[in-house]
PyMOL Python script that loads the backbone (N, CA, C, O; Angstrom):
from pymol import cmd

cmd.read_pdbstr("""\
ATOM      1  N   UNK A   1    -130.615-114.560-120.806  1.00  0.00           N
ATOM      2  CA  UNK A   1    -130.657-113.477-121.755  1.00  0.00           C
ATOM      3  C   UNK A   1    -130.371-112.168-121.028  1.00  0.00           C
ATOM      4  O   UNK A   1    -130.997-111.871-120.010  1.00  0.00           O
ATOM      5  N   UNK A   2    -129.455-111.410-121.533  1.00  0.00           N
ATOM      6  CA  UNK A   2    -129.151-110.109-120.967  1.00  0.00           C
ATOM      7  C   UNK A   2    -130.136-109.093-121.545  1.00  0.00           C
ATOM      8  O   UNK A   2    -130.175-108.862-122.753  1.00  0.00           O
ATOM      9  N   UNK A   3    -130.925-108.495-120.659  1.00  0.00           N
ATOM     10  CA  UNK A   3    -131.967-107.567-121.095  1.00  0.00           C
ATOM     11  C   UNK A   3    -131.380-106.407-121.911  1.00  0.00           C
ATOM     12  O   UNK A   3    -131.944-106.019-122.934  1.00  0.00           O
ATOM     13  N   UNK A   4    -130.266-105.866-121.463  1.00  0.00           N
ATOM     14  CA  UNK A   4    -129.648-104.742-122.167  1.00  0.00           C
ATOM     15  C   UNK A   4    -129.219-105.137-123.578  1.00  0.00           C
ATOM     16  O   UNK A   4    -129.346-104.345-124.511  1.00  0.00           O
ATOM     17  N   UNK A   5    -128.717-106.348-123.733  1.00  0.00           N
ATOM     18  CA  UNK A   5    -128.308-106.809-125.063  1.00  0.00           C
ATOM     19  C   UNK A   5    -129.511-106.953-125.984  1.00  0.00           C
ATOM     20  O   UNK A   5    -129.435-106.608-127.164  1.00  0.00           O
ATOM     21  N   UNK A   6    -130.621-107.462-125.452  1.00  0.00           N
ATOM     22  CA  UNK A   6    -131.835-107.591-126.253  1.00  0.00           C
ATOM     23  C   UNK A   6    -132.350-106.210-126.664  1.00  0.00           C
ATOM     24  O   UNK A   6    -132.748-106.007-127.811  1.00  0.00           O
ATOM     25  N   UNK A   7    -132.341-105.281-125.739  1.00  0.00           N
ATOM     26  CA  UNK A   7    -132.779-103.911-126.041  1.00  0.00           C
ATOM     27  C   UNK A   7    -131.891-103.305-127.122  1.00  0.00           C
ATOM     28  O   UNK A   7    -132.387-102.655-128.042  1.00  0.00           O
ATOM     29  N   UNK A   8    -130.585-103.513-127.013  1.00  0.00           N
ATOM     30  CA  UNK A   8    -129.660-102.993-128.028  1.00  0.00           C
ATOM     31  C   UNK A   8    -129.925-103.641-129.391  1.00  0.00           C
ATOM     32  O   UNK A   8    -129.897-102.960-130.417  1.00  0.00           O
ATOM     33  N   UNK A   9    -130.179-104.948-129.404  1.00  0.00           N
ATOM     34  CA  UNK A   9    -130.460-105.650-130.660  1.00  0.00           C
ATOM     35  C   UNK A   9    -131.754-105.132-131.275  1.00  0.00           C
ATOM     36  O   UNK A   9    -131.826-104.926-132.486  1.00  0.00           O
ATOM     37  N   UNK A  10    -132.777-104.919-130.447  1.00  0.00           N
ATOM     38  CA  UNK A  10    -134.046-104.388-130.943  1.00  0.00           C
ATOM     39  C   UNK A  10    -133.846-102.993-131.518  1.00  0.00           C
ATOM     40  O   UNK A  10    -134.343-102.688-132.602  1.00  0.00           O
ATOM     41  N   UNK A  11    -133.123-102.149-130.800  1.00  0.00           N
ATOM     42  CA  UNK A  11    -132.863-100.790-131.288  1.00  0.00           C
ATOM     43  C   UNK A  11    -132.099-100.827-132.608  1.00  0.00           C
ATOM     44  O   UNK A  11    -132.389-100.053-133.520  1.00  0.00           O
ATOM     45  N   UNK A  12    -131.129-101.722-132.708  1.00  0.00           N
ATOM     46  CA  UNK A  12    -130.350-101.860-133.935  1.00  0.00           C
ATOM     47  C   UNK A  12    -131.257-102.250-135.108  1.00  0.00           C
ATOM     48  O   UNK A  12    -131.179-101.659-136.186  1.00  0.00           O
ATOM     49  N   UNK A  13    -132.110-103.241-134.889  1.00  0.00           N
ATOM     50  CA  UNK A  13    -133.011-103.687-135.952  1.00  0.00           C
ATOM     51  C   UNK A  13    -134.000-102.591-136.341  1.00  0.00           C
ATOM     52  O   UNK A  13    -134.227-102.344-137.525  1.00  0.00           O
ATOM     53  N   UNK A  14    -134.582-101.942-135.349  1.00  0.00           N
ATOM     54  CA  UNK A  14    -135.556-100.886-135.655  1.00  0.00           C
ATOM     55  C   UNK A  14    -134.925 -99.764-136.456  1.00  0.00           C
ATOM     56  O   UNK A  14    -135.507 -99.282-137.428  1.00  0.00           O
ATOM     57  N   UNK A  15    -133.743 -99.354-136.052  1.00  0.00           N
ATOM     58  CA  UNK A  15    -133.071 -98.265-136.762  1.00  0.00           C
ATOM     59  C   UNK A  15    -132.687 -98.685-138.178  1.00  0.00           C
ATOM     60  O   UNK A  15    -132.876 -97.920-139.124  1.00  0.00           O
ATOM     61  N   UNK A  16    -132.151 -99.888-138.327  1.00  0.00           N
ATOM     62  CA  UNK A  16    -131.754-100.362-139.653  1.00  0.00           C
ATOM     63  C   UNK A  16    -132.971-100.483-140.567  1.00  0.00           C
ATOM     64  O   UNK A  16    -132.901-100.120-141.742  1.00  0.00           O
ATOM     65  N   UNK A  17    -134.066-100.981-140.047  1.00  0.00           N
ATOM     66  CA  UNK A  17    -135.281-101.112-140.851  1.00  0.00           C
ATOM     67  C   UNK A  17    -135.862 -99.742-141.181  1.00  0.00           C
ATOM     68  O   UNK A  17    -136.325 -99.509-142.298  1.00  0.00           O
ATOM     69  N   UNK A  18    -135.838 -98.843-140.212  1.00  0.00           N
ATOM     70  CA  UNK A  18    -136.359 -97.487-140.445  1.00  0.00           C
ATOM     71  C   UNK A  18    -135.562 -96.774-141.534  1.00  0.00           C
ATOM     72  O   UNK A  18    -136.127 -96.073-142.373  1.00  0.00           O
ATOM     73  N   UNK A  19    -134.257 -96.960-141.509  1.00  0.00           N
ATOM     74  CA  UNK A  19    -133.381 -96.316-142.482  1.00  0.00           C
ATOM     75  C   UNK A  19    -133.408 -97.026-143.836  1.00  0.00           C
ATOM     76  O   UNK A  19    -132.881 -96.512-144.822  1.00  0.00           O
ATOM     77  N   UNK A  20    -134.023 -98.208-143.878  1.00  0.00           N
ATOM     78  CA  UNK A  20    -134.051 -98.976-145.118  1.00  0.00           C
ATOM     79  C   UNK A  20    -132.710 -99.616-145.426  1.00  0.00           C
ATOM     80  O   UNK A  20    -132.439 -99.973-146.573  1.00  0.00           O
ATOM     81  N   UNK A  21    -131.865 -99.765-144.408  1.00  0.00           N
ATOM     82  CA  UNK A  21    -130.516-100.300-144.599  1.00  0.00           C
ATOM     83  C   UNK A  21    -130.490-101.811-144.784  1.00  0.00           C
ATOM     84  O   UNK A  21    -129.552-102.354-145.369  1.00  0.00           O
ATOM     85  N   UNK A  22    -131.519-102.487-144.286  1.00  0.00           N
ATOM     86  CA  UNK A  22    -131.475-103.937-144.290  1.00  0.00           C
ATOM     87  C   UNK A  22    -132.877-104.518-144.336  1.00  0.00           C
ATOM     88  O   UNK A  22    -133.862-103.823-144.088  1.00  0.00           O
ATOM     89  N   UNK A  23    -132.951-105.786-144.651  1.00  0.00           N
ATOM     90  CA  UNK A  23    -134.206-106.525-144.602  1.00  0.00           C
ATOM     91  C   UNK A  23    -134.335-107.136-143.213  1.00  0.00           C
ATOM     92  O   UNK A  23    -133.342-107.305-142.505  1.00  0.00           O
ATOM     93  N   UNK A  24    -135.544-107.462-142.833  1.00  0.00           N
ATOM     94  CA  UNK A  24    -135.801-108.045-141.523  1.00  0.00           C
ATOM     95  C   UNK A  24    -134.973-109.308-141.305  1.00  0.00           C
ATOM     96  O   UNK A  24    -134.377-109.477-140.241  1.00  0.00           O
ATOM     97  N   UNK A  25    -134.930-110.182-142.278  1.00  0.00           N
ATOM     98  CA  UNK A  25    -134.210-111.450-142.124  1.00  0.00           C
ATOM     99  C   UNK A  25    -132.714-111.224-141.877  1.00  0.00           C
ATOM    100  O   UNK A  25    -132.094-111.957-141.107  1.00  0.00           O
ATOM    101  N   UNK A  26    -132.147-110.224-142.520  1.00  0.00           N
ATOM    102  CA  UNK A  26    -130.729-109.910-142.327  1.00  0.00           C
ATOM    103  C   UNK A  26    -130.494-109.440-140.892  1.00  0.00           C
ATOM    104  O   UNK A  26    -129.516-109.828-140.253  1.00  0.00           O
ATOM    105  N   UNK A  27    -131.388-108.614-140.403  1.00  0.00           N
ATOM    106  CA  UNK A  27    -131.247-108.120-139.030  1.00  0.00           C
ATOM    107  C   UNK A  27    -131.402-109.254-138.025  1.00  0.00           C
ATOM    108  O   UNK A  27    -130.651-109.327-137.052  1.00  0.00           O
ATOM    109  N   UNK A  28    -132.364-110.134-138.250  1.00  0.00           N
ATOM    110  CA  UNK A  28    -132.556-111.271-137.347  1.00  0.00           C
ATOM    111  C   UNK A  28    -131.337-112.189-137.361  1.00  0.00           C
ATOM    112  O   UNK A  28    -130.931-112.701-136.318  1.00  0.00           O
ATOM    113  N   UNK A  29    -130.758-112.396-138.532  1.00  0.00           N
ATOM    114  CA  UNK A  29    -129.562-113.244-138.631  1.00  0.00           C
ATOM    115  C   UNK A  29    -128.381-112.611-137.901  1.00  0.00           C
ATOM    116  O   UNK A  29    -127.557-113.309-137.312  1.00  0.00           O
ATOM    117  N   UNK A  30    -128.309-111.298-137.946  1.00  0.00           N
ATOM    118  CA  UNK A  30    -127.233-110.581-137.268  1.00  0.00           C
ATOM    119  C   UNK A  30    -127.329-110.757-135.743  1.00  0.00           C
ATOM    120  O   UNK A  30    -126.320-110.750-135.037  1.00  0.00           O
ATOM    121  N   UNK A  31    -128.552-110.911-135.264  1.00  0.00           N
ATOM    122  CA  UNK A  31    -128.804-111.054-133.828  1.00  0.00           C
ATOM    123  C   UNK A  31    -129.468-112.408-133.557  1.00  0.00           C
ATOM    124  O   UNK A  31    -130.489-112.488-132.874  1.00  0.00           O
ATOM    125  N   UNK A  32    -128.879-113.448-134.097  1.00  0.00           N
ATOM    126  CA  UNK A  32    -129.447-114.800-134.034  1.00  0.00           C
ATOM    127  C   UNK A  32    -129.762-115.232-132.601  1.00  0.00           C
ATOM    128  O   UNK A  32    -130.749-115.928-132.364  1.00  0.00           O
ATOM    129  N   UNK A  33    -128.941-114.825-131.666  1.00  0.00           N
ATOM    130  CA  UNK A  33    -129.143-115.211-130.261  1.00  0.00           C
ATOM    131  C   UNK A  33    -130.508-114.759-129.737  1.00  0.00           C
ATOM    132  O   UNK A  33    -131.092-115.411-128.871  1.00  0.00           O
ATOM    133  N   UNK A  34    -131.012-113.642-130.267  1.00  0.00           N
ATOM    134  CA  UNK A  34    -132.279-113.077-129.802  1.00  0.00           C
ATOM    135  C   UNK A  34    -133.378-113.179-130.854  1.00  0.00           C
ATOM    136  O   UNK A  34    -134.390-112.485-130.757  1.00  0.00           O
ATOM    137  N   UNK A  35    -133.193-114.028-131.850  1.00  0.00           N
ATOM    138  CA  UNK A  35    -134.125-114.121-132.974  1.00  0.00           C
ATOM    139  C   UNK A  35    -135.580-114.268-132.533  1.00  0.00           C
ATOM    140  O   UNK A  35    -136.442-113.513-132.984  1.00  0.00           O
ATOM    141  N   UNK A  36    -135.853-115.214-131.671  1.00  0.00           N
ATOM    142  CA  UNK A  36    -137.234-115.482-131.262  1.00  0.00           C
ATOM    143  C   UNK A  36    -137.854-114.259-130.580  1.00  0.00           C
ATOM    144  O   UNK A  36    -138.982-113.880-130.895  1.00  0.00           O
ATOM    145  N   UNK A  37    -137.134-113.652-129.664  1.00  0.00           N
ATOM    146  CA  UNK A  37    -137.643-112.480-128.966  1.00  0.00           C
ATOM    147  C   UNK A  37    -137.816-111.295-129.918  1.00  0.00           C
ATOM    148  O   UNK A  37    -138.809-110.571-129.850  1.00  0.00           O
ATOM    149  N   UNK A  38    -136.840-111.109-130.803  1.00  0.00           N
ATOM    150  CA  UNK A  38    -136.909-109.998-131.745  1.00  0.00           C
ATOM    151  C   UNK A  38    -138.076-110.159-132.705  1.00  0.00           C
ATOM    152  O   UNK A  38    -138.766-109.186-133.010  1.00  0.00           O
ATOM    153  N   UNK A  39    -138.304-111.370-133.183  1.00  0.00           N
ATOM    154  CA  UNK A  39    -139.437-111.586-134.091  1.00  0.00           C
ATOM    155  C   UNK A  39    -140.742-111.167-133.425  1.00  0.00           C
ATOM    156  O   UNK A  39    -141.568-110.490-134.038  1.00  0.00           O
ATOM    157  N   UNK A  40    -140.925-111.569-132.174  1.00  0.00           N
ATOM    158  CA  UNK A  40    -142.155-111.207-131.456  1.00  0.00           C
ATOM    159  C   UNK A  40    -142.249-109.697-131.236  1.00  0.00           C
ATOM    160  O   UNK A  40    -143.305-109.105-131.456  1.00  0.00           O
ATOM    161  N   UNK A  41    -141.158-109.075-130.807  1.00  0.00           N
ATOM    162  CA  UNK A  41    -141.167-107.634-130.547  1.00  0.00           C
ATOM    163  C   UNK A  41    -141.373-106.829-131.823  1.00  0.00           C
ATOM    164  O   UNK A  41    -142.124-105.854-131.826  1.00  0.00           O
ATOM    165  N   UNK A  42    -140.720-107.223-132.891  1.00  0.00           N
ATOM    166  CA  UNK A  42    -140.858-106.495-134.149  1.00  0.00           C
ATOM    167  C   UNK A  42    -142.255-106.655-134.730  1.00  0.00           C
ATOM    168  O   UNK A  42    -142.746-105.753-135.409  1.00  0.00           O
ATOM    169  N   UNK A  43    -142.897-107.778-134.478  1.00  0.00           N
ATOM    170  CA  UNK A  43    -144.277-107.962-134.922  1.00  0.00           C
ATOM    171  C   UNK A  43    -145.200-107.016-134.163  1.00  0.00           C
ATOM    172  O   UNK A  43    -146.112-106.435-134.751  1.00  0.00           O
ATOM    173  N   UNK A  44    -144.972-106.859-132.873  1.00  0.00           N
ATOM    174  CA  UNK A  44    -145.772-105.921-132.083  1.00  0.00           C
ATOM    175  C   UNK A  44    -145.572-104.502-132.606  1.00  0.00           C
ATOM    176  O   UNK A  44    -146.537-103.756-132.771  1.00  0.00           O
ATOM    177  N   UNK A  45    -144.333-104.134-132.863  1.00  0.00           N
ATOM    178  CA  UNK A  45    -144.035-102.800-133.383  1.00  0.00           C
ATOM    179  C   UNK A  45    -144.764-102.580-134.709  1.00  0.00           C
ATOM    180  O   UNK A  45    -145.312-101.504-134.949  1.00  0.00           O
ATOM    181  N   UNK A  46    -144.769-103.591-135.558  1.00  0.00           N
ATOM    182  CA  UNK A  46    -145.434-103.473-136.856  1.00  0.00           C
ATOM    183  C   UNK A  46    -146.940-103.282-136.698  1.00  0.00           C
ATOM    184  O   UNK A  46    -147.564-102.596-137.507  1.00  0.00           O
ATOM    185  N   UNK A  47    -147.520-103.876-135.676  1.00  0.00           N
ATOM    186  CA  UNK A  47    -148.962-103.806-135.477  1.00  0.00           C
ATOM    187  C   UNK A  47    -149.438-102.533-134.795  1.00  0.00           C
ATOM    188  O   UNK A  47    -150.617-102.187-134.871  1.00  0.00           O
ATOM    189  N   UNK A  48    -148.529-101.841-134.132  1.00  0.00           N
ATOM    190  CA  UNK A  48    -148.924-100.611-133.446  1.00  0.00           C
ATOM    191  C   UNK A  48    -149.171 -99.527-134.491  1.00  0.00           C
ATOM    192  O   UNK A  48    -148.260 -99.139-135.223  1.00  0.00           O
ATOM    193  N   UNK A  49    -150.390 -99.049-134.553  1.00  0.00           N
ATOM    194  CA  UNK A  49    -150.668 -97.992-135.546  1.00  0.00           C
ATOM    195  C   UNK A  49    -150.019 -96.678-135.128  1.00  0.00           C
ATOM    196  O   UNK A  49    -149.810 -96.411-133.944  1.00  0.00           O
ATOM    197  N   UNK A  50    -149.717 -95.894-136.101  1.00  0.00           N
ATOM    198  CA  UNK A  50    -149.165 -94.569-135.812  1.00  0.00           C
ATOM    199  C   UNK A  50    -150.282 -93.699-135.249  1.00  0.00           C
ATOM    200  O   UNK A  50    -151.445 -93.834-135.632  1.00  0.00           O
ATOM    201  N   UNK A  51    -149.913 -92.805-134.336  1.00  0.00           N
ATOM    202  CA  UNK A  51    -150.900 -91.889-133.782  1.00  0.00           C
ATOM    203  C   UNK A  51    -151.359 -90.924-134.862  1.00  0.00           C
ATOM    204  O   UNK A  51    -150.542 -90.429-135.639  1.00  0.00           O
ATOM    205  N   UNK A  52    -152.641 -90.655-134.917  1.00  0.00           N
ATOM    206  CA  UNK A  52    -153.103 -89.664-135.897  1.00  0.00           C
ATOM    207  C   UNK A  52    -152.502 -88.297-135.586  1.00  0.00           C
ATOM    208  O   UNK A  52    -152.196 -87.989-134.434  1.00  0.00           O
ATOM    209  N   UNK A  53    -152.340 -87.495-136.614  1.00  0.00           N
ATOM    210  CA  UNK A  53    -151.739 -86.168-136.438  1.00  0.00           C
ATOM    211  C   UNK A  53    -152.553 -85.308-135.484  1.00  0.00           C
ATOM    212  O   UNK A  53    -152.007 -84.432-134.813  1.00  0.00           O
ATOM    213  N   UNK A  54    -153.867 -85.558-135.421  1.00  0.00           N
ATOM    214  CA  UNK A  54    -154.721 -84.751-134.550  1.00  0.00           C
ATOM    215  C   UNK A  54    -154.492 -85.054-133.073  1.00  0.00           C
ATOM    216  O   UNK A  54    -154.860 -84.250-132.216  1.00  0.00           O
ATOM    217  N   UNK A  55    -153.892 -86.194-132.764  1.00  0.00           N
ATOM    218  CA  UNK A  55    -153.678 -86.593-131.383  1.00  0.00           C
ATOM    219  C   UNK A  55    -152.221 -86.326-131.026  1.00  0.00           C
ATOM    220  O   UNK A  55    -151.310 -86.992-131.517  1.00  0.00           O
ATOM    221  N   UNK A  56    -152.029 -85.353-130.172  1.00  0.00           N
ATOM    222  CA  UNK A  56    -150.659 -84.968-129.817  1.00  0.00           C
ATOM    223  C   UNK A  56    -150.650 -84.415-128.409  1.00  0.00           C
ATOM    224  O   UNK A  56    -151.679 -83.956-127.912  1.00  0.00           O
ATOM    225  N   UNK A  57    -149.491 -84.457-127.759  1.00  0.00           N
ATOM    226  CA  UNK A  57    -149.415 -83.869-126.418  1.00  0.00           C
ATOM    227  C   UNK A  57    -149.687 -82.369-126.491  1.00  0.00           C
ATOM    228  O   UNK A  57    -149.239 -81.691-127.415  1.00  0.00           O
ATOM    229  N   UNK A  58    -150.418 -81.865-125.514  1.00  0.00           N
ATOM    230  CA  UNK A  58    -150.693 -80.430-125.477  1.00  0.00           C
ATOM    231  C   UNK A  58    -149.398 -79.681-125.186  1.00  0.00           C
ATOM    232  O   UNK A  58    -148.464 -80.258-124.629  1.00  0.00           O
ATOM    233  N   UNK A  59    -149.330 -78.415-125.551  1.00  0.00           N
ATOM    234  CA  UNK A  59    -148.133 -77.623-125.242  1.00  0.00           C
ATOM    235  C   UNK A  59    -147.847 -77.590-123.740  1.00  0.00           C
ATOM    236  O   UNK A  59    -146.685 -77.593-123.334  1.00  0.00           O
ATOM    237  N   UNK A  60    -148.892 -77.556-122.913  1.00  0.00           N
ATOM    238  CA  UNK A  60    -148.707 -77.556-121.464  1.00  0.00           C
ATOM    239  C   UNK A  60    -148.066 -78.858-121.002  1.00  0.00           C
ATOM    240  O   UNK A  60    -147.165 -78.851-120.163  1.00  0.00           O
ATOM    241  N   UNK A  61    -148.536 -79.978-121.553  1.00  0.00           N
ATOM    242  CA  UNK A  61    -147.978 -81.280-121.198  1.00  0.00           C
ATOM    243  C   UNK A  61    -146.510 -81.347-121.604  1.00  0.00           C
ATOM    244  O   UNK A  61    -145.674 -81.818-120.834  1.00  0.00           O
ATOM    245  N   UNK A  62    -146.196 -80.881-122.801  1.00  0.00           N
ATOM    246  CA  UNK A  62    -144.800 -80.892-123.258  1.00  0.00           C
ATOM    247  C   UNK A  62    -143.905 -80.085-122.328  1.00  0.00           C
ATOM    248  O   UNK A  62    -142.817 -80.528-121.962  1.00  0.00           O
ATOM    249  N   UNK A  63    -144.369 -78.903-121.950  1.00  0.00           N
ATOM    250  CA  UNK A  63    -143.562 -78.036-121.087  1.00  0.00           C
ATOM    251  C   UNK A  63    -143.415 -78.643-119.695  1.00  0.00           C
ATOM    252  O   UNK A  63    -142.320 -78.640-119.133  1.00  0.00           O
ATOM    253  N   UNK A  64    -144.501 -79.159-119.138  1.00  0.00           N
ATOM    254  CA  UNK A  64    -144.456 -79.772-117.811  1.00  0.00           C
ATOM    255  C   UNK A  64    -143.516 -80.975-117.823  1.00  0.00           C
ATOM    256  O   UNK A  64    -142.735 -81.157-116.890  1.00  0.00           O
ATOM    257  N   UNK A  65    -143.583 -81.792-118.865  1.00  0.00           N
ATOM    258  CA  UNK A  65    -142.716 -82.962-118.976  1.00  0.00           C
ATOM    259  C   UNK A  65    -141.260 -82.546-119.128  1.00  0.00           C
ATOM    260  O   UNK A  65    -140.371 -83.130-118.507  1.00  0.00           O
ATOM    261  N   UNK A  66    -141.020 -81.533-119.959  1.00  0.00           N
ATOM    262  CA  UNK A  66    -139.652 -81.036-120.128  1.00  0.00           C
ATOM    263  C   UNK A  66    -139.090 -80.569-118.789  1.00  0.00           C
ATOM    264  O   UNK A  66    -137.946 -80.882-118.459  1.00  0.00           O
ATOM    265  N   UNK A  67    -139.883 -79.822-118.012  1.00  0.00           N
ATOM    266  CA  UNK A  67    -139.409 -79.340-116.705  1.00  0.00           C
ATOM    267  C   UNK A  67    -139.129 -80.501-115.765  1.00  0.00           C
ATOM    268  O   UNK A  67    -138.133 -80.485-115.042  1.00  0.00           O
ATOM    269  N   UNK A  68    -139.996 -81.508-115.766  1.00  0.00           N
ATOM    270  CA  UNK A  68    -139.786 -82.660-114.892  1.00  0.00           C
ATOM    271  C   UNK A  68    -138.530 -83.428-115.282  1.00  0.00           C
ATOM    272  O   UNK A  68    -137.777 -83.874-114.417  1.00  0.00           O
ATOM    273  N   UNK A  69    -138.303 -83.582-116.587  1.00  0.00           N
ATOM    274  CA  UNK A  69    -137.153 -84.344-117.043  1.00  0.00           C
ATOM    275  C   UNK A  69    -135.841 -83.639-116.772  1.00  0.00           C
ATOM    276  O   UNK A  69    -134.835 -84.292-116.494  1.00  0.00           O
ATOM    277  N   UNK A  70    -135.833 -82.328-116.847  1.00  0.00           N
ATOM    278  CA  UNK A  70    -134.589 -81.599-116.604  1.00  0.00           C
ATOM    279  C   UNK A  70    -134.465 -81.149-115.158  1.00  0.00           C
ATOM    280  O   UNK A  70    -133.497 -80.481-114.794  1.00  0.00           O
ATOM    281  N   UNK A  71    -135.444 -81.513-114.326  1.00  0.00           N
ATOM    282  CA  UNK A  71    -135.357 -81.208-112.905  1.00  0.00           C
ATOM    283  C   UNK A  71    -135.764 -79.803-112.549  1.00  0.00           C
ATOM    284  O   UNK A  71    -135.435 -79.331-111.461  1.00  0.00           O
ATOM    285  N   UNK A  72    -136.456 -79.130-113.411  1.00  0.00           N
ATOM    286  CA  UNK A  72    -136.868 -77.760-113.129  1.00  0.00           C
ATOM    287  C   UNK A  72    -138.339 -77.636-112.848  1.00  0.00           C
ATOM    288  O   UNK A  72    -138.975 -76.686-113.304  1.00  0.00           O
ATOM    289  N   UNK A  73    -138.900 -78.571-112.108  1.00  0.00           N
ATOM    290  CA  UNK A  73    -140.339 -78.565-111.869  1.00  0.00           C
ATOM    291  C   UNK A  73    -140.757 -77.537-110.829  1.00  0.00           C
ATOM    292  O   UNK A  73    -141.951 -77.332-110.611  1.00  0.00           O
ATOM    293  N   UNK A  74    -139.794 -76.886-110.184  1.00  0.00           N
ATOM    294  CA  UNK A  74    -140.068 -75.877-109.157  1.00  0.00           C
ATOM    295  C   UNK A  74    -140.954 -76.410-108.050  1.00  0.00           C
ATOM    296  O   UNK A  74    -141.733 -75.665-107.456  1.00  0.00           O
ATOM    297  N   UNK A  75    -140.836 -77.708-107.770  1.00  0.00           N
ATOM    298  CA  UNK A  75    -141.566 -78.295-106.662  1.00  0.00           C
ATOM    299  C   UNK A  75    -143.030 -78.546-106.926  1.00  0.00           C
ATOM    300  O   UNK A  75    -143.754 -78.942-106.012  1.00  0.00           O
ATOM    301  N   UNK A  76    -143.491 -78.332-108.137  1.00  0.00           N
ATOM    302  CA  UNK A  76    -144.899 -78.578-108.412  1.00  0.00           C
ATOM    303  C   UNK A  76    -145.152 -80.065-108.539  1.00  0.00           C
ATOM    304  O   UNK A  76    -144.281 -80.823-108.965  1.00  0.00           O
ATOM    305  N   UNK A  77    -146.337 -80.467-108.171  1.00  0.00           N
ATOM    306  CA  UNK A  77    -146.682 -81.884-108.270  1.00  0.00           C
ATOM    307  C   UNK A  77    -147.170 -82.195-109.669  1.00  0.00           C
ATOM    308  O   UNK A  77    -147.676 -81.321-110.374  1.00  0.00           O
ATOM    309  N   UNK A  78    -147.013 -83.460-110.067  1.00  0.00           N
ATOM    310  CA  UNK A  78    -147.552 -83.843-111.358  1.00  0.00           C
ATOM    311  C   UNK A  78    -149.071 -83.762-111.330  1.00  0.00           C
ATOM    312  O   UNK A  78    -149.664 -83.811-110.252  1.00  0.00           O
ATOM    313  N   UNK A  79    -149.715 -83.640-112.483  1.00  0.00           N
ATOM    314  CA  UNK A  79    -151.166 -83.539-112.524  1.00  0.00           C
ATOM    315  C   UNK A  79    -151.801 -84.855-112.105  1.00  0.00           C
ATOM    316  O   UNK A  79    -151.149 -85.898-112.140  1.00  0.00           O
ATOM    317  N   UNK A  80    -153.074 -84.814-111.708  1.00  0.00           N
ATOM    318  CA  UNK A  80    -153.754 -86.064-111.393  1.00  0.00           C
ATOM    319  C   UNK A  80    -153.760 -86.967-112.610  1.00  0.00           C
ATOM    320  O   UNK A  80    -153.673 -86.493-113.743  1.00  0.00           O
ATOM    321  N   UNK A  81    -153.862 -88.268-112.379  1.00  0.00           N
ATOM    322  CA  UNK A  81    -153.791 -89.226-113.484  1.00  0.00           C
ATOM    323  C   UNK A  81    -154.900 -89.017-114.495  1.00  0.00           C
ATOM    324  O   UNK A  81    -154.754 -89.423-115.648  1.00  0.00           O
ATOM    325  N   UNK A  82    -156.006 -88.395-114.104  1.00  0.00           N
ATOM    326  CA  UNK A  82    -157.098 -88.170-115.053  1.00  0.00           C
ATOM    327  C   UNK A  82    -156.759 -87.063-116.047  1.00  0.00           C
ATOM    328  O   UNK A  82    -157.393 -86.968-117.098  1.00  0.00           O
ATOM    329  N   UNK A  83    -155.762 -86.218-115.730  1.00  0.00           N
ATOM    330  CA  UNK A  83    -155.354 -85.143-116.627  1.00  0.00           C
ATOM    331  C   UNK A  83    -154.015 -85.508-117.238  1.00  0.00           C
ATOM    332  O   UNK A  83    -152.962 -85.126-116.727  1.00  0.00           O
ATOM    333  N   UNK A  84    -154.063 -86.252-118.337  1.00  0.00           N
ATOM    334  CA  UNK A  84    -152.827 -86.695-118.953  1.00  0.00           C
ATOM    335  C   UNK A  84    -152.204 -85.656-119.848  1.00  0.00           C
ATOM    336  O   UNK A  84    -151.058 -85.812-120.269  1.00  0.00           O
ATOM    337  N   UNK A  85    -152.940 -84.583-120.153  1.00  0.00           N
ATOM    338  CA  UNK A  85    -152.376 -83.514-120.960  1.00  0.00           C
ATOM    339  C   UNK A  85    -152.368 -83.774-122.430  1.00  0.00           C
ATOM    340  O   UNK A  85    -151.649 -83.101-123.168  1.00  0.00           O
ATOM    341  N   UNK A  86    -153.154 -84.742-122.893  1.00  0.00           N
ATOM    342  CA  UNK A  86    -153.212 -85.028-124.328  1.00  0.00           C
ATOM    343  C   UNK A  86    -154.463 -84.397-124.888  1.00  0.00           C
ATOM    344  O   UNK A  86    -155.501 -84.338-124.229  1.00  0.00           O
ATOM    345  N   UNK A  87    -154.350 -83.932-126.100  1.00  0.00           N
ATOM    346  CA  UNK A  87    -155.508 -83.347-126.747  1.00  0.00           C
ATOM    347  C   UNK A  87    -155.794 -84.079-128.038  1.00  0.00           C
ATOM    348  O   UNK A  87    -154.877 -84.395-128.796  1.00  0.00           O
ATOM    349  N   UNK A  88    -157.018 -84.341-128.283  1.00  0.00           N
ATOM    350  CA  UNK A  88    -157.412 -85.007-129.506  1.00  0.00           C
ATOM    351  C   UNK A  88    -158.041 -84.035-130.456  1.00  0.00           C
ATOM    352  O   UNK A  88    -158.101 -82.838-130.173  1.00  0.00           O
ATOM    353  N   UNK A  89    -158.514 -84.524-131.583  1.00  0.00           N
ATOM    354  CA  UNK A  89    -159.177 -83.681-132.564  1.00  0.00           C
ATOM    355  C   UNK A  89    -160.347 -82.980-131.893  1.00  0.00           C
ATOM    356  O   UNK A  89    -161.143 -83.615-131.201  1.00  0.00           O
ATOM    357  N   UNK A  90    -160.450 -81.685-132.093  1.00  0.00           N
ATOM    358  CA  UNK A  90    -161.539 -80.935-131.526  1.00  0.00           C
ATOM    359  C   UNK A  90    -161.267 -80.431-130.115  1.00  0.00           C
ATOM    360  O   UNK A  90    -162.065 -79.656-129.588  1.00  0.00           O
ATOM    361  N   UNK A  91    -160.171 -80.840-129.484  1.00  0.00           N
ATOM    362  CA  UNK A  91    -159.844 -80.347-128.147  1.00  0.00           C
ATOM    363  C   UNK A  91    -159.061 -79.057-128.269  1.00  0.00           C
ATOM    364  O   UNK A  91    -158.405 -78.807-129.281  1.00  0.00           O
ATOM    365  N   UNK A  92    -159.135 -78.239-127.228  1.00  0.00           N
ATOM    366  CA  UNK A  92    -158.331 -77.031-127.273  1.00  0.00           C
ATOM    367  C   UNK A  92    -157.297 -77.018-126.201  1.00  0.00           C
ATOM    368  O   UNK A  92    -156.528 -76.062-126.097  1.00  0.00           O
TER     369      UNK A  92
END
""", "prot")
cmd.dss("prot")
cmd.show_as("cartoon", "prot")
cmd.util.cbc("prot")
cmd.orient("prot")
């Protein structure tokens, strides 16, 4: 199994289902070669609950991540693993 092909098939199915373009069975038939793997992955996706609106990355985390991704971290180190930069309900 080519990992990249499976990833592409999963992305195709997720996007088609998100857009309401197709039924699950149609997408699985389109990617019959990866049917078994896709069924398992799509079931996991279905079971993952959406994050509550109150739980979101802090503005500092977003900015730090943006700088790291675009290479503009100015040599600063990432925060310790205990400071993930997420804020929940009631956090400031």
